[in-house]
C-alpha positions in Angstrom: 136.7 -178.4 1.6 135.4 -181.7 3.0 135.0 -184.8 0.9 131.3 -184.7 1.5 130.9 -181.1 0.1 133.2 -181.9 -2.9 131.3 -185.0 -3.8 128.0 -183.1 -3.5 129.1 -180.3 -5.8 130.4 -182.8 -8.3 127.1 -184.8 -8.3 125.1 -181.5 -8.7 127.3 -180.6 -11.7 126.7 -184.0 -13.3 123.0 -183.8 -12.7 122.8 -180.3 -14.3 124.8 -181.6 -17.2 122.4 -184.5 -17.7 119.4 -182.1 -17.4 120.8 -179.8 -20.1 121.3 -182.9 -22.3 117.8 -184.0 -21.8 116.5 -180.5 -22.4 118.5 -180.3 -25.7 117.8 -183.8 -27.0 115.1 -185.3 -24.9 111.5 -186.2 -25.7 109.6 -183.1 -26.8 112.7 -180.9 -27.0 111.8 -179.9 -30.6 108.3 -179.0 -29.6 109.6 -177.0 -26.7 112.1 -175.1 -28.8 109.4 -174.3 -31.3 107.1 -173.1 -28.6 109.8 -170.9 -27.1 110.5 -169.4 -30.5 106.8 -168.7 -31.2 106.4 -167.2 -27.7 109.4 -164.9 -28.3 108.1 -163.8 -31.7 104.6 -163.2 -30.3 106.0 -161.1 -27.4 108.1 -159.0 -29.9 105.0 -158.5 -32.1 102.9 -157.3 -29.2 105.6 -154.9 -28.0 106.1 -153.4 -31.5 102.3 -153.3 -32.1 101.6 -151.6 -28.8 104.4 -149.1 -29.4 103.1 -148.3 -32.9 99.5 -147.9 -31.5 100.7 -145.5 -28.7 102.8 -143.4 -31.2 99.9 -143.3 -33.6 97.5 -142.2 -30.9 100.0 -139.5 -29.8 100.5 -138.3 -33.3 96.8 -138.2 -34.0 96.1 -136.2 -30.8 98.8 -133.7 -31.6 97.4 -133.3 -35.1 93.8 -132.8 -33.7 95.0 -130.3 -31.1 96.7 -128.1 -33.7 93.4 -128.0 -35.6 94.8 -128.9 -38.9 
């Protein structure tokens, strides 16, 4: 491996390390982590709610088809 490629890889690794540090402790990182958590919870709620609605509609249609 040439010196140029080795230096480039080392610099890229350092830059990624600095970016992770900024992401973890930088300006607005608390707000970003809260927003990510809220988005995750909202996605889970939508998935579970949609599944419950589909299962409820299926159960209701089966109940109505049997005529009970």
